C-alpha positions as CSV (number, residue, x, y, z in Angstrom):
1,M,-8.7,-7.8,-6.7
2,I,-7.5,-6.3,-3.4
3,D,-5.9,-2.9,-3.1
4,L,-3.6,-2.7,-0.1
5,H,-2.4,0.9,-0.5
6,N,-5.0,3.6,-1.2
7,H,-5.4,7.1,0.1
8,L,-9.1,7.4,-0.7
9,L,-10.1,8.9,2.7
10,S,-10.8,12.6,2.5
11,G,-9.2,15.5,4.4
12,L,-6.7,13.3,6.3
13,D,-3.5,13.6,4.1
14,D,-2.6,14.4,0.5
15,G,-5.5,12.4,-0.8
16,P,-9.0,13.7,-1.8
17,K,-10.3,16.9,-0.2
18,T,-14.0,15.9,0.0
19,F,-16.0,12.8,0.9
20,S,-17.7,13.0,-2.5
21,E,-14.4,12.4,-4.2
22,S,-13.7,9.5,-1.9
23,K,-17.0,8.0,-3.1
24,I,-15.9,8.4,-6.7
25,I,-12.7,6.6,-6.0
26,L,-14.7,3.8,-4.4
27,E,-17.0,3.6,-7.4
28,K,-14.1,3.5,-9.9
29,S,-12.4,0.8,-7.9
30,S,-15.6,-1.3,-7.9
31,K,-15.9,-1.0,-11.7
32,Q,-12.3,-2.3,-12.0
33,G,-13.2,-5.5,-10.2
34,I,-11.6,-4.5,-6.8
35,N,-13.7,-5.8,-3.9
36,R,-11.5,-4.9,-1.0
37,I,-9.5,-1.7,-0.2
38,L,-7.1,-1.0,2.6
39,A,-7.4,2.7,3.5
40,T,-3.9,3.9,4.2
41,P,-3.6,7.6,5.0
42,H,-0.2,8.8,6.1
43,R,0.3,8.2,9.8
44,K,2.2,11.4,10.3
45,D,-0.7,13.5,9.0
46,V,-3.4,11.5,10.9
47,L,-1.7,11.8,14.2
48,E,-0.7,15.4,13.8
49,N,-4.3,16.3,13.1
50,Q,-5.6,13.9,15.8
51,A,-7.7,12.3,13.2
52,S,-7.5,8.6,14.0
53,Q,-11.2,8.4,14.9
54,S,-12.1,10.3,11.7
55,L,-10.2,7.6,9.8
56,I,-12.2,4.8,11.4
57,D,-15.5,6.7,10.9
58,Q,-14.8,7.4,7.2
59,V,-14.1,3.7,6.6
60,E,-17.5,2.9,8.1
61,L,-19.2,5.5,6.1
62,L,-17.7,4.3,2.9
63,N,-18.7,0.7,3.7
64,Q,-22.3,2.0,4.3
65,Y,-22.2,3.8,1.0
66,S,-20.9,0.6,-0.8
67,I,-23.8,-1.4,0.6
68,Q,-26.4,1.3,-0.3
69,S,-24.9,1.6,-3.8
70,E,-24.4,-2.2,-4.3
71,L,-20.7,-1.6,-5.1
72,N,-19.6,-5.0,-3.7
73,I,-16.5,-3.5,-2.2
74,E,-15.3,-3.4,1.4
75,V,-12.9,-0.9,3.0
76,Y,-10.6,-1.7,5.9
77,V,-8.5,0.3,8.3
78,G,-4.8,0.8,7.8
79,M,-2.1,3.4,7.6
80,E,1.0,4.1,5.5
81,N,3.5,4.3,8.3
82,H,6.7,6.2,7.7
83,L,9.6,4.3,9.2
84,D,11.1,6.1,12.2
85,T,12.2,5.5,15.8
86,T,8.7,5.9,17.1
87,L,6.9,3.4,14.8
88,C,7.3,0.2,16.7
89,E,6.2,1.6,20.0
90,L,3.2,3.4,18.4
91,A,2.2,0.2,16.6
92,M,2.4,-1.9,19.7
93,K,0.1,0.6,21.5
94,G,-2.4,0.5,18.6
95,I,-1.7,4.2,17.7
96,A,0.0,3.4,14.4
97,F,-2.5,1.2,12.6
98,T,-1.4,-2.1,11.1
99,I,-3.1,-3.8,8.1
100,N,-6.6,-4.4,9.3
101,Y,-5.4,-4.5,12.9
102,G,-3.3,-7.6,12.1
103,S,0.3,-8.6,12.2
104,Y,1.3,-7.0,8.9
105,I,2.2,-3.3,8.7
106,L,2.6,-1.0,5.6
107,V,5.9,0.8,6.0
108,E,7.1,3.8,4.0
109,P,11.0,4.0,3.9
110,P,12.6,7.4,4.5
111,Y,13.1,9.7,1.5
112,T,16.9,9.6,1.6
113,D,19.7,8.8,-0.8
114,N,21.1,6.1,1.4
115,F,19.6,4.1,4.2
116,D,21.5,4.2,7.5
117,D,21.7,1.6,10.2
118,D,18.6,2.9,11.8
119,F,16.6,1.9,8.8
120,Y,17.6,-1.8,9.2
121,F,17.3,-1.7,13.0
122,Q,13.7,-0.3,12.9
123,L,12.6,-3.0,10.5
124,K,14.2,-5.7,12.8
125,E,12.5,-4.0,15.8
126,L,9.1,-4.4,14.2
127,Q,9.8,-8.1,13.4
128,A,11.1,-8.7,16.9
129,N,7.7,-7.5,18.2
130,G,5.7,-9.8,15.9
131,L,5.0,-7.4,13.1
132,I,5.9,-8.1,9.4
133,P,6.7,-5.1,7.3
134,L,5.2,-4.6,3.9
135,I,7.6,-2.0,2.4
136,A,5.8,0.5,0.2
137,H,6.9,1.4,-3.3
138,P,10.6,0.6,-3.1
139,E,10.9,1.1,-6.8
140,R,10.3,4.8,-6.3
141,M,12.7,5.4,-3.4
142,K,16.2,6.8,-3.9
143,G,17.6,4.7,-1.0
144,F,17.1,1.5,-3.0
145,D,19.1,3.0,-5.9
146,N,17.6,0.6,-8.5
147,N,19.3,-2.2,-6.6
148,P,17.4,-5.5,-6.7
149,N,20.1,-7.1,-4.5
150,L,19.1,-4.8,-1.6
151,I,15.5,-5.7,-2.0
152,E,16.3,-9.4,-2.2
153,T,18.3,-9.1,1.0
154,L,15.4,-7.4,2.8
155,K,13.0,-10.0,1.6
156,N,15.4,-12.8,2.8
157,H,15.2,-11.1,6.2
158,G,11.4,-11.4,6.4
159,N,10.2,-8.2,4.8
160,L,7.6,-8.0,2.0
161,M,7.6,-5.7,-1.0
162,Q,4.7,-3.7,-2.5
163,I,5.2,-1.8,-5.7
164,T,2.8,0.7,-7.3
165,S,0.6,0.0,-10.2
166,G,1.5,3.3,-11.8
167,S,5.1,2.4,-11.7
168,V,4.4,-0.7,-13.8
169,L,2.5,1.5,-16.2
170,G,5.2,4.1,-16.6
171,K,3.5,6.9,-14.8
172,F,6.6,7.7,-12.7
173,G,9.0,7.7,-15.6
174,A,11.0,5.2,-17.6
175,E,13.6,4.5,-15.0
176,V,11.0,3.5,-12.3
177,K,9.1,1.4,-14.9
178,T,12.3,-0.4,-15.8
179,F,13.2,-1.1,-12.2
180,S,9.6,-2.3,-11.5
181,N,9.8,-4.8,-14.4
182,E,13.2,-6.0,-13.2
183,L,11.8,-6.7,-9.8
184,L,8.9,-8.6,-11.3
185,D,11.3,-10.5,-13.6
186,L,13.3,-11.5,-10.5
187,D,10.1,-12.4,-8.5
188,L,10.9,-9.9,-5.8
189,V,7.4,-8.4,-5.8
190,D,4.8,-9.6,-3.2
191,V,2.0,-7.1,-3.9
192,I,1.0,-4.5,-6.4
193,A,-1.3,-1.8,-5.1
194,S,-2.6,1.4,-6.5
195,D,-1.4,4.1,-4.1
196,T,-4.5,6.1,-5.3
197,H,-4.6,9.7,-4.2
198,M,-7.2,11.3,-6.5
199,S,-10.3,10.4,-8.4
200,T,-8.8,11.6,-11.7
201,G,-5.3,12.1,-13.2
202,K,-2.0,10.5,-12.6
203,R,-2.8,9.2,-9.1
204,E,-6.2,7.8,-9.9
205,Q,-7.2,4.2,-9.5
206,D,-5.4,2.1,-12.2
207,L,-5.0,-1.3,-10.6
208,I,-6.8,-3.1,-13.4
209,D,-4.4,-1.8,-16.0
210,A,-1.4,-3.1,-14.0
211,Y,-3.2,-6.4,-13.5
212,E,-3.6,-6.8,-17.2
213,C,0.1,-6.0,-17.8
214,V,1.2,-8.6,-15.4
215,L,-1.4,-11.1,-16.7
216,F,-0.1,-10.7,-20.2
217,K,3.6,-10.9,-19.4
218,Y,3.7,-13.4,-16.5
219,G,0.4,-15.4,-16.7
220,K,-2.7,-15.8,-14.6
221,D,-1.1,-17.7,-11.7
222,R,1.4,-14.9,-11.1
223,A,-1.2,-12.1,-11.5
224,E,-3.6,-13.8,-9.1
225,K,-0.9,-14.2,-6.5
226,I,0.2,-10.6,-6.6
227,F,-3.2,-8.9,-6.9
228,K,-5.4,-11.3,-5.0
229,K,-3.9,-14.2,-3.0
230,L,-1.1,-12.5,-1.2
231,P,-3.0,-9.3,-0.5
232,E,-5.8,-11.4,1.0
233,M,-3.3,-13.2,3.2
234,L,-1.9,-9.9,4.5
235,L,-5.4,-8.4,4.9
236,F,-6.7,-11.2,7.0
237,G,-3.5,-12.5,8.5
238,N,-3.7,-16.1,7.4
């Protein structure tokens, strides 16, 4: 499996505090059959702390640890980019990292009750500059208001959707779980990723559990598409 949303890097955002915990997350991911992880610390935190090089260095260190420990897992550079007026310019300059430096970009919508015109303009601006947004965890955002029609409209305009494994498993409450299942029923989900933040607890790696849920309900072809094939396409840009 491929995990395209993971905060396993230490000391950069609200993820783990120590590199030792980062290694535990990597080990647990490997045991679940994950062989590729996109490291996605929050852009705002990384840039405010001038930690872009630290991000890159930690990815390299984790890859070295994976090889030494025979974990059979690779880590790639990315960011969770909050959507604002600066994102497109920063992405074009290479300051806001895309998914593995490619043409797909993980975008976090604003935490607001309603999306204004700027939200739609900023998504269009990214696309006009050759970037394809992968919208993070819409099932957990108030702005979507449990409205599958809005998500379908955004997908019809070229955006992709990533929901969180914990949402499918009910870790964010019954309402979020119900909406996640509705989106899956309507085939509006492109990717499921873990959004791991910690080595234990509610935000630990749980991608395998969501995979098994999707496998049971929708079958192998659908599970392979959401957890492997489409994530691989986004990671390598093909």
